[in-house]
C-alpha positions in Angstrom: -47.1 15.9 10.4 -45.9 13.7 7.6 -43.9 10.5 8.0 -42.5 8.0 5.5 -43.5 4.4 5.7 -40.5 3.5 3.5 -37.9 4.4 6.0 -37.3 0.8 7.1 -36.9 -0.3 3.5 -34.4 2.4 2.9 -32.2 1.3 5.8 -32.6 -2.4 5.3 -29.6 -2.9 3.1 -27.5 -1.5 5.9 -28.9 -3.8 8.5 -25.9 -6.0 8.8 -23.7 -3.0 9.6 -26.0 -2.2 12.4 -25.7 -5.8 13.6 -22.0 -5.5 14.3 -21.0 -6.3 17.8 -21.6 -3.5 20.3 -18.1 -4.0 21.6 -16.9 -2.5 18.3 -19.6 0.1 17.5 -21.0 0.8 21.0 -24.5 0.3 22.3 -25.8 3.9 23.1 -29.0 5.1 21.3 -28.2 8.7 20.7 -28.6 10.9 17.7 -26.9 14.2 17.5 -26.0 17.0 15.1 -22.5 17.2 13.8 -21.8 20.5 12.0 -24.3 22.7 10.3 -24.6 24.9 7.3 -26.9 27.7 6.2 -29.2 26.7 3.3 -30.6 30.2 2.8 -28.5 33.2 1.8 -29.3 36.7 2.9 -32.0 35.7 5.4 -33.1 38.1 8.0 -32.3 35.6 10.8 -28.8 34.2 10.9 -28.2 31.1 13.0 -24.7 31.0 14.5 -25.0 28.0 16.7 -27.0 24.8 16.8 -26.5 21.7 18.9 -29.2 19.1 19.1 -28.9 15.7 20.9 -31.7 13.1 21.0 -31.6 10.3 23.6 -33.9 7.5 22.6 -33.7 6.0 26.1 -35.4 9.0 27.7 -37.2 10.4 24.5 -35.6 13.8 25.4 -34.1 16.4 23.1 -31.3 18.7 24.4 -30.8 21.7 22.3 -28.6 24.8 22.2 -29.4 27.4 19.6 -28.1 30.9 19.0 -28.3 33.6 16.3 -29.1 37.1 15.3 -32.4 38.7 14.0 -32.8 42.0 12.2 -36.2 42.6 13.9 -38.6 41.1 16.4 -41.1 38.9 14.5 -43.3 35.9 14.8 -42.3 32.8 12.8 -43.5 29.4 11.7 -41.1 26.5 11.8 -40.6 23.4 9.8 -38.5 20.5 11.1 -37.4 17.8 8.6 -35.3 14.7 8.9 -34.0 12.7 6.0 -32.0 9.5 5.9 -30.0 8.4 2.8 -31.8 11.0 0.7 -35.3 10.0 1.8 -37.5 12.1 4.0 -38.4 10.0 7.1 -39.9 12.7 9.3 -41.4 16.2 8.8 -43.4 18.5 11.1 -44.7 22.1 10.7 -45.4 23.9 14.0 -46.1 27.4 15.4 -43.7 28.2 18.2 -46.4 30.3 19.8 -49.1 27.5 19.8 -49.7 26.3 23.3 -49.3 22.6 22.2 -45.9 23.2 20.6 -44.7 26.3 22.6 -41.1 27.3 22.2 -40.7 30.4 24.2 -37.4 31.4 22.7 -39.0 31.7 19.3 -42.3 33.3 20.3 -41.5 35.8 19.0 -38.0 35.9 17.7 -36.3 38.9 19.4 -34.4 41.6 17.6 -30.6 41.4 18.0 -28.7 38.5 19.4 -30.6 35.7 21.0 -29.8 32.2 22.4 -31.8 29.4 23.8 -30.9 26.1 25.4 -32.8 23.4 27.2 -34.5 20.1 27.1 -37.9 18.9 25.7 -39.5 15.6 25.8 -40.7 14.0 22.6 -44.1 12.2 22.8 -43.9 8.5 22.4 -46.0 8.5 19.3 -43.3 10.5 17.5 -40.3 8.7 19.1 -41.7 5.3 17.9 -41.5 6.6 14.3 -37.6 6.7 14.4 -36.3 3.3 13.0 -34.3 1.4 15.6 -31.6 0.7 12.9 -30.8 4.4 12.8 -29.1 4.1 16.2 -26.9 1.1 15.1 -25.8 1.9 11.5 -22.3 3.4 11.6 -21.8 6.7 10.0 -25.5 7.4 9.5 -26.2 9.6 6.5 -28.9 11.6 8.1 -29.7 15.3 7.8 -31.9 17.5 10.0 -33.2 20.8 8.7 -35.0 23.7 10.4 -36.7 26.3 8.3 -38.2 29.6 9.8 -40.8 31.5 7.8 -42.7 34.7 8.5 -46.5 34.6 9.0 -47.0 35.5 5.4 -44.7 32.7 4.1 -41.5 34.6 3.5 -38.3 32.6 4.2 -36.3 34.0 7.1 -33.8 31.3 7.9 -32.7 27.8 7.0 -30.2 25.6 8.8 -29.3 22.0 8.1 -27.1 19.7 10.0 -25.7 16.2 9.6 -27.0 13.6 12.1 -24.8 11.0 13.7 -25.2 8.2 16.2 -21.7 8.1 17.5 -20.8 5.0 15.6 -18.3 4.9 12.8 -16.4 2.5 10.6 -13.2 4.4 11.3 -12.1 2.1 14.1 -8.6 1.6 15.5 -8.9 -2.1 15.3 -9.2 -2.2 11.5 -5.7 -0.6 10.8 -4.2 -3.0 13.4 -5.6 -6.0 11.7 -4.6 -4.7 8.2 -1.1 -4.0 9.5 -1.0 -7.5 10.9 -1.9 -9.0 7.5 0.8 -7.0 5.8 3.3 -8.0 8.4 2.4 -11.6 7.9 2.8 -11.3 4.2 6.3 -9.8 4.8 7.2 -12.6 7.2 6.0 -15.3 4.7 8.1 -13.6 1.9 11.1 -13.6 4.1 10.6 -17.3 5.0 10.2 -18.2 1.4 13.5 -16.4 0.5 15.3 -18.2 3.3 13.9 -21.6 2.2 15.1 -21.0 -1.3 18.6 -20.2 0.0 19.0 -17.4 -2.5 18.6 -19.8 -5.4 18.3 -17.9 -8.6 14.9 -18.0 -10.3 13.0 -18.8 -7.2 9.6 -16.9 -7.0 7.8 -15.8 -3.8 4.2 -17.2 -3.5 1.4 -14.8 -3.9 0.1 -12.7 -2.2 3.4 -11.1 -1.5 4.1 -8.2 0.8 4.2 -5.8 -2.2 0.9 -7.1 -3.5 -0.8 -6.9 -0.1 0.4 -3.3 0.5 -0.6 -2.4 -3.1 -4.1 -3.5 -2.4 -4.3 -1.6 0.8 -3.1 1.5 -1.0 -5.8 1.0 -3.6 -8.5 1.1 -0.9 -7.0 4.2 0.6 -6.8 6.0 -2.8 -10.4 5.1 -3.4 -11.4 7.4 -0.6 -9.4 10.4 -1.9 -11.5 11.3 -5.0 -13.6 14.5 -5.0 -17.0 12.8 -5.1 -19.9 12.7 -2.7 -19.0 9.6 -0.7 -21.5 8.0 1.7 -20.2 8.7 5.2 -19.8 5.0 5.9 -17.4 4.4 3.0 -15.5 7.7 3.7 -14.7 6.4 7.2 -14.0 2.9 6.1 -11.3 4.0 3.6 -9.4 6.0 6.2 -8.6 2.7 8.0 -6.0 2.0 5.3 -4.2 5.4 5.3 -1.2 3.9 7.0 -0.3 2.0 3.8 0.3 5.4 2.0 2.4 6.8 4.8 -0.4 8.8 6.6 -0.1 8.1 10.3 -1.7 10.6 12.7 0.8 12.0 15.3 0.0 15.2 17.1 3.5 16.1 18.1 4.8 15.6 14.6 2.0 17.8 13.2 2.9 20.6 15.5 6.5 20.3 14.4 5.5 20.5 10.8 3.4 23.6 11.5 6.4 25.3 13.0 8.5 24.3 9.9 5.8 25.7 7.6 5.5 28.9 9.6 9.3 29.5 9.1 9.2 28.7 5.4 6.3 30.8 4.1 3.3 28.7 5.2 -0.1 30.2 6.1 -1.2 28.8 9.5 -4.3 31.0 9.9 -6.9 28.2 9.5 -4.6 25.4 8.3 -2.8 24.1 11.4 -3.1 21.1 13.7 -4.5 23.0 16.7 -7.2 24.7 14.7 -8.2 21.4 13.0 -8.2 19.5 16.3 -10.0 22.1 18.5 -11.8 24.6 16.3 -13.1 22.9 13.2 -16.0 20.7 12.2 -15.5 19.0 8.8 -18.3 18.9 6.3 -17.6 16.6 3.3 -18.6 17.9 -0.1 -17.8 16.9 -3.7 -15.7 20.0 -4.3 -18.1 21.6 -6.7 -21.3 22.3 -4.6 -22.2 26.0 -4.6 -25.4 26.0 -2.5 -23.6 25.6 0.9 -22.7 28.7 2.9 -19.6 28.9 5.0 -21.2 31.3 7.5 -22.2 28.5 9.9 -20.4 28.1 13.2 -20.8 24.8 15.0 -20.1 24.0 18.6 -20.3 20.3 18.2 -17.3 18.0 17.3 -17.7 15.0 19.5 -20.8 13.3 18.2 -21.8 11.6 21.5 -21.6 14.6 23.9 -24.9 15.1 25.7 -25.9 18.5 27.1 -28.0 17.6 30.1 -30.2 20.5 31.3 -33.1 20.7 33.6 -34.6 23.9 32.2 -34.8 26.2 29.3 -32.5 29.3 29.3 -32.9 32.2 27.0 -30.4 35.0 26.3 -31.4 38.2 24.5 -28.9 40.9 23.8 -26.6 39.8 26.7 -29.4 39.4 29.3 -30.6 36.0 30.4 -33.7 34.4 31.7 -34.3 31.0 33.1 -37.0 28.7 34.3 -35.4 26.3 36.8 -31.7 25.7 37.5 -30.2 27.5 34.5 -26.9 29.1 35.0 -27.6 32.1 33.0 -24.3 31.9 31.1 -24.3 33.1 27.5 -24.2 30.0 25.4 -22.8 31.9 22.4 -19.5 32.2 24.3 -19.1 28.5 24.5 -16.8 26.1 22.6 -17.5 27.4 19.1 -16.1 25.5 16.2 -16.1 26.6 12.6 -17.6 24.4 9.9 -15.0 23.7 7.2 -16.0 22.4 3.8 -13.6 19.7 2.6 -13.3 17.3 -0.3 -11.0 15.0 -2.1 -7.5 14.6 -0.7 -8.0 17.4 1.8 -11.2 15.8 3.2 -9.4 12.4 3.5 -6.3 13.6 5.3 -8.1 16.0 7.6 -10.4 13.2 8.8 -7.1 11.9 10.3 -6.4 15.3 12.0 -3.6 16.0 9.5 -3.8 19.5 8.0 -3.9 19.3 4.2 -0.8 21.5 3.9 1.1 19.0 6.1 0.4 16.0 4.0 3.7 15.7 2.1 5.8 16.5 5.1 4.0 13.9 7.1 4.7 11.2 4.5 8.3 12.3 4.2 9.0 12.1 7.9 7.3 8.7 8.2 9.4 7.5 5.3 12.6 8.8 7.0 11.6 7.1 10.3 11.1 3.8 8.5 14.4 4.1 6.6 16.2 5.0 9.9 14.6 1.9 11.6 15.7 -0.4 8.8 19.2 1.0 8.8 19.6 0.7 12.6 18.3 -2.9 12.5 20.7 -4.0 9.7 23.7 -2.3 11.4 22.8 -3.8 14.8 22.6 -7.3 13.2 26.0 -6.7 11.6 27.5 -5.8 15.0 26.0 -8.9 16.5 27.6 -11.1 13.8 31.0 -9.4 14.3 30.8 -10.0 18.0 29.7 -13.6 17.3 32.7 -14.1 15.0 35.1 -13.0 17.8 34.0 -15.8 20.1 33.0 -18.6 17.7 31.8 -19.5 14.2 28.3 -18.8 12.9 26.4 -20.5 10.1 27.6 -20.2 6.6 24.3 -18.8 5.5 25.1 -15.6 7.4 28.4 -15.1 5.7 26.7 -13.5 2.7 24.9 -10.9 4.9 28.2 -10.1 6.7 29.9 -9.3 3.4 27.0 -7.6 1.6 25.0 -5.8 4.3 25.4 -2.4 2.6 24.0 -3.9 -0.6 21.1 -5.4 1.4 20.4 -2.0 2.9 20.4 -0.3 -0.5 18.2 -3.1 -1.9 15.7 -2.6 1.0 15.5 1.1 0.4 15.0 0.6 -3.3 12.2 -1.9 -2.6 10.5 0.6 -0.3 10.8 3.3 -3.0 9.2 1.0 -5.5 6.4 0.2 -3.1 5.6 3.9 -2.4 6.3 5.4 -5.8 2.7 5.7 -6.8 1.5 7.4 -3.6 4.7 9.5 -3.4 3.9 10.9 -6.8 0.4 11.7 -5.6 1.6 13.6 -2.5 4.3 15.5 -4.4 1.9 16.6 -7.1 -0.6 17.6 -4.4 2.2 19.6 -2.6 3.0 21.4 -5.9 -0.6 22.5 -6.4 -1.8 23.0 -2.9 1.2 23.5 -0.6 2.1 26.8 0.9 5.7 26.2 2.1 8.4 26.8 -0.4 10.8 24.5 1.5 8.2 21.6 1.4 7.8 22.1 -2.4 11.6 22.0 -2.9 11.8 18.7 -0.8 8.9 17.3 -2.9 10.6 18.1 -6.1 14.0 16.7 -5.0 12.7 13.5 -3.6 10.4 12.8 -6.6 13.3 13.4 -8.9 15.6 11.2 -6.8 13.1 8.4 -6.6 12.4 8.6 -10.4 16.2 8.6 -11.1 16.8 5.5 -8.9 14.0 3.6 -10.6 15.2 4.8 -14.1 18.8 3.7 -13.3 17.7 0.2 -12.3 15.5 0.0 -15.4 18.3 1.0 -17.7 20.7 -1.4 -16.0 18.4 -4.4 -16.3 17.6 -3.6 -19.9 21.3 -3.3 -20.6 22.0 -6.7 -19.0 19.1 -8.3 -20.9 20.5 -6.9 -24.2 24.0 -8.2 -23.4 22.7 -11.7 -22.5 20.5 -11.8 -25.5 23.5 -11.1 -27.8 25.8 -13.6 -26.0 23.4 -16.4 -25.3 20.4 -15.8 -27.6 18.0 -15.2 -24.7 17.7 -13.4 -21.3 17.6 -16.5 -19.1 20.8 -15.3 -17.4 18.7 -12.6 -15.6 17.3 -15.5 -13.6 20.2 -18.0 -13.7 23.2 -15.8 -13.0 23.5 -15.6 -9.2 25.1 -12.2 -9.0 22.6 -10.6 -11.4 19.7 -12.3 -9.5 21.0 -11.0 -6.2 21.2 -7.4 -7.3 18.2 -6.9 -9.6 15.7 -9.6 -8.9 13.4 -7.4 -6.7 12.0 -5.9 -9.9 11.2 -9.1 -11.8 11.5 -12.1 -9.4 7.9 -13.2 -9.7 7.6 -12.8 -13.4 8.1 -15.5 -16.1 11.4 -15.4 -17.9 9.8 -14.0 -21.1 8.0 -11.2 -19.2 10.8 -9.8 -17.0 10.2 -6.4 -18.5 6.7 -6.0 -17.1 8.0 -4.1 -14.1 8.3 -1.1 -16.4 4.6 -0.9 -17.2 3.9 -1.4 -13.5 6.0 1.7 -12.6 4.3 3.7 -15.3 0.9 2.6 -14.0 1.7 3.7 -10.4 3.0 7.1 -11.7 0.0 7.7 -13.9 -2.5 6.8 -11.2 -0.9 9.2 -8.7 -0.9 12.1 -11.3 -4.5 11.6 -12.2 -5.8 11.6 -8.6 -3.7 14.5 -7.4 -3.8 16.6 -10.6 -7.6 16.1 -10.9 -8.3 17.0 -7.3 -11.7 18.9 -7.2 -13.0 17.2 -10.4 -14.4 13.9 -9.3 -15.7 12.9 -12.7 -12.4 13.4 -14.4 -10.6 11.5 -11.7 -12.9 8.6 -11.8 -12.9 8.3 -15.6 -9.1 8.7 -15.7 -8.6 6.0 -13.1 -11.0 3.7 -14.8 -9.0 3.9 -18.0 -5.7 3.3 -16.2 -7.0 0.3 -14.3 -8.6 -1.2 -17.4 -5.4 -1.0 -19.4 -3.5 -2.7 -16.6 -6.1 -5.5 -16.5 -5.8 -6.0 -20.2 -2.0 -6.3 -19.9 -2.4 -8.9 -17.2 -4.9 -10.9 -19.1 -2.8 -10.8 -22.3 0.5 -11.7 -20.7 -0.3 -13.6 -17.5 3.3 -12.8 -16.6 3.6 -14.4 -13.1 5.7 -17.6 -12.9 3.1 -19.2 -10.5 -0.5 -19.8 -11.5 -1.6 -18.6 -8.2 0.2 -15.3 -8.7 -1.6 -14.8 -12.1 -5.1 -15.4 -10.7 -4.6 -13.4 -7.5 -3.3 -10.4 -9.3 -6.0 -10.6 -11.9 -8.7 -10.8 -9.2 -7.2 -7.8 -7.4 -7.2 -5.8 -10.6 -10.8 -6.7 -11.3 -11.9 -5.6 -7.9 -10.0 -2.3 -8.5 -12.0 -1.7 -11.6 -15.3 -2.6 -9.9 -14.4 -0.2 -7.1 -13.9 2.6 -9.6 -17.2 1.8 -11.2 -18.9 2.0 -7.9 -17.2 5.4 -7.2 -18.7 6.7 -10.4 -22.1 6.3 -8.7 -20.9 8.9 -6.2 -20.2 11.5 -8.8 -22.6 14.4 -8.3 -22.9 15.3 -12.0 -24.6 12.0 -12.7 -27.5 12.8 -10.4 -27.8 9.4 -8.8 -30.2 9.1 -5.8 -28.7 9.2 -2.3 -30.2 5.9 -1.5 -28.5 4.2 -4.4 -25.2 5.8 -3.3 -25.6 4.5 0.2 -26.3 0.9 -1.0 -23.4 1.2 -3.4 -21.1 2.3 -0.6 -22.1 -0.8 1.5 -21.5 -3.1 -1.6 -18.1 -1.4 -2.0 -17.2 -2.1 1.6 -18.3 -5.7 1.5 -16.4 -6.4 -1.8 -13.2 -4.9 -0.6 -13.5 -6.5 2.9 -14.0 -9.9 1.3 -11.0 -9.6 -0.9 -8.9 -8.4 2.1 -10.1 -11.4 4.1 -9.2 -13.8 1.3 -5.7 -12.3 1.0 -5.3 -12.9 4.7 -6.3 -16.5 4.4 -4.0 -17.1 1.5 -1.1 -15.6 3.4 -1.8 -18.0 6.3 -1.9 -21.0 3.8 1.4 -19.9 2.3 2.9 -19.7 5.7 1.9 -23.3 6.5 3.0 -24.6 3.1 6.4 -22.8 3.4 7.0 -24.3 6.9 5.9 -27.8 6.1 6.7 -28.5 2.4 10.2 -29.5 1.4 12.0 -26.9 -0.5 12.3 -27.9 -4.2 15.8 -26.4 -4.6 17.1 -28.3 -1.6 15.4 -31.5 -2.9 17.2 -31.1 -6.2 20.5 -30.7 -4.5 20.0 -33.8 -2.5 19.0 -35.8 -5.6 22.2 -34.6 -7.3 24.4 -35.7 -4.3 22.7 -39.1 -4.2 23.2 -39.6 -8.0 26.8 -38.6 -7.7 27.4 -41.2 -4.9 25.6 -43.9 -7.0 27.9 -43.2 -10.0 31.0 -43.7 -7.9 29.8 -47.2 -6.8 28.8 -48.5 -10.2 30.5 -51.7 -11.4 30.2 -53.8 -14.6 28.3 -56.4 -12.6 26.2 -53.8 -10.8 25.3 -51.1 -13.3 21.8 -50.6 -11.9 19.9 -48.1 -14.0 23.0 -46.2 -15.3 22.6 -47.7 -18.7 19.2 -46.0 -19.0 20.5 -42.6 -17.8 20.7 -39.7 -20.2 24.5 -39.1 -20.7 24.0 -35.4 -20.7 22.3 -35.6 -17.3 25.0 -37.8 -15.9 27.8 -35.4 -17.0 26.3 -32.7 -14.7 27.2 -34.7 -11.7 30.7 -35.9 -12.8 33.4 -33.6 -11.3 35.7 -31.9 -13.8 39.3 -33.3 -13.8 41.7 -31.4 -11.6 45.0 -32.3 -13.4 46.2 -31.1 -16.7 47.9 -33.2 -19.5 51.4 -32.5 -20.5 52.1 -31.5 -24.0 53.0 -34.2 -26.5 56.0 -32.3 -27.8 58.2 -29.7 -26.4 56.9 -26.1 -26.9 60.3 -25.3 -28.5 61.3 -27.9 -31.1 64.6 -26.1 -31.8 65.6 -26.1 -28.1 68.7 -28.3 -28.9 70.3 -25.9 -31.3 69.2 -22.7 -29.6 70.2 -20.8 -26.5 66.9 -21.7 -24.8 67.5 -23.2 -21.4 66.1 -26.8 -21.2 65.5 -26.3 -17.6 63.1 -23.6 -18.4 60.9 -25.7 -20.6 57.9 -27.7 -19.4 56.5 -31.2 -20.2 58.3 -34.5 -20.2 60.3 -33.9 -23.4 61.9 -30.7 -22.2 62.7 -32.2 -18.8 64.3 -35.4 -20.3 66.5 -33.4 -22.7 66.1 -36.1 -25.4 64.6 -36.4 -28.8 61.2 -37.6 -29.5 62.3 -41.2 -30.3 65.5 -41.4 -28.3 64.1 -44.0 -25.9 62.0 -45.9 -28.4 62.7 -49.7 -28.9 63.9 -50.8 -32.3 61.3 -52.1 -34.6 63.3 -55.2 -35.5 66.4 -57.3 -34.6 67.3 -60.2 -32.4 68.6 -58.6 -29.3 65.9 -56.4 -27.9 67.7 -55.9 -24.7 70.4 -53.8 -26.3 69.9 -50.1 -25.4 70.1 -47.6 -28.1 73.1 -45.4 -28.5 73.2 -42.3 -26.3 72.0 -39.0 -27.6 74.7 -37.4 -29.6 74.8 -33.7 -28.8 76.5 -33.0 -32.1 73.7 -34.6 -34.2 70.6 -32.6 -34.7 67.1 -33.8 -34.4 66.9 -34.8 -38.0 64.3 -37.4 -38.9 65.9 -40.9 -39.4 64.4 -44.2 -40.5 64.8 -47.0 -38.1 67.5 -49.6 -38.8 65.7 -52.6 -40.0 67.4 -56.0 -39.8 67.1 -57.9 -43.0 68.1 -61.2 -41.5 65.6 -63.9 -42.3 66.2 -65.9 -39.2 63.2 -64.2 -37.6 61.0 -65.6 -40.4 62.7 -68.9 -40.3 62.1 -69.2 -36.6 58.5 -68.2 -37.0 57.9 -70.8 -39.5 
């Protein structure tokens, strides 16, 4: 017997995971096998079934083993347990030795054989198992059994993953994450209502789009074809909902029927097989030393086979010592071991067959769109009913008139949010799908989404070019209310000079999806490609700092830095680099902690934004109130009470002075020749045309004694020729003055 004294040190970095509350992870102390593979090709003994469950409370092992042997022969056995790549227990024994007697293997019979039963482990051996092994979720442990002939020839080798029934894939985590995303959406909506649709107003970070984008990054981090630690593989599936992957058994059965009618192969790629007849074994997609011949009975990790005796079955006959039933255990609930990796391994952990991936996302998208449409139309009906019986607030008038545009804008926003993952699933459907109809739908939807985003991009660029030519800059994209209402969802949080940054963001999402889906099965290429893409995006953010709010710049830069660090950690999992399993396990824990901390910080910031939005006075409303107050002050100013108006900037004061509502009449008639033409004087406009007199007909004389004498009436026969005034040369005026 050989034991490792370093086992506790190996597991110590994972101690805090084992210390999670028992309410979340459970409190049972059970280790069990979960799937097995053959580690020896062309052996004379083939194992077809192996279930082993160890209960630490009773120090008892329940086992159920079956197989075939070419001949009857005596064997020596070696039992080895490793945790996180380090051997923690190893024992060589002879099944025929009285101290370690295993009657089923003494000797191994020819033909089919099976054995099941229970054995007690001595306390000295049980104490060597670290207690942390029963508490760490998704334990990376492997048990291996090797059978050799008396002369040392290898006869059989079987290895199986060990689990303790605890996992980081917990239903509470997606619920909390969805609550955080919902809170971000609510805060964004409150911020929009507070701004009153004011052009140029930005939503405080983290927004709903930024939060969902971060959740998508964590989900995509678990889709690469690398040898993940089990704990991180389970953790990443908690955020699958952000990419549209939501397990639903009835939906999967419907998709299977659709695939069956459109050329799909459902032999071993359907929901019922995955749910009831398969045990998943995660690989990196390139391992060649694992055989697919193994058949496993064990899917539920915590099932305990309680037996009071040992039963043996040889070539259909059975023997028992005690209360054995004598049933042939090889006819039990057999499940096939399925080797999975990358996107397939990720989605099938959620009980979604890999060929159903795209259709699942498509149906979830359709359900969300249908729910949004029904909600908007229902609110429209409520407003119309309200209008029949009374008046509703003016703020709702805009929704009543433009609800179709609001629906279109919401769908476009959803397309922008899912474009990166949609590209991934469409490319994966093209390369791995088996239904021609699903491939057609993938092509049509991807082309439609790309065309919609391309149209809006072209439209915004056209408007920007138009405004630049007319006004010298593109500020109208933010100042013009109609333009802001239609297109601001693409650039509302950017500075005025960096409105175009949404284009690199779309390209970034598209490239990331293509790299992950196109490189499926090649973990190193996926990791390097993603590292390059994320680094370029970080450089762009650092160079431009495009967000209008400082908090938006810092939050998005931090998110991008964590994305890059996550990809660097994933490089550790690449099998080609040959990094030790212990290092991979520790890196997986670091990755979980890093991503969890950032998720928690985003949740705290969302809560802070909600409080600020509800308590702080809206700046646009404050500006309107100041304008109204200044306008009232200007109306009450007097020469004796000028207050601070003399210090006011005239250009600012003009903004609050209403424009005149009357128009001045023309100084002269628009038709000077109206008197001698056939033009109707009644048809003219202005004072001159209406009086039907000349320009100076009513003017007082410039000289003379009698100023009360009215001038001669207008002579219709005399034209409007210019005439000097009749000046009186009498000097009496001057004499009187002097």
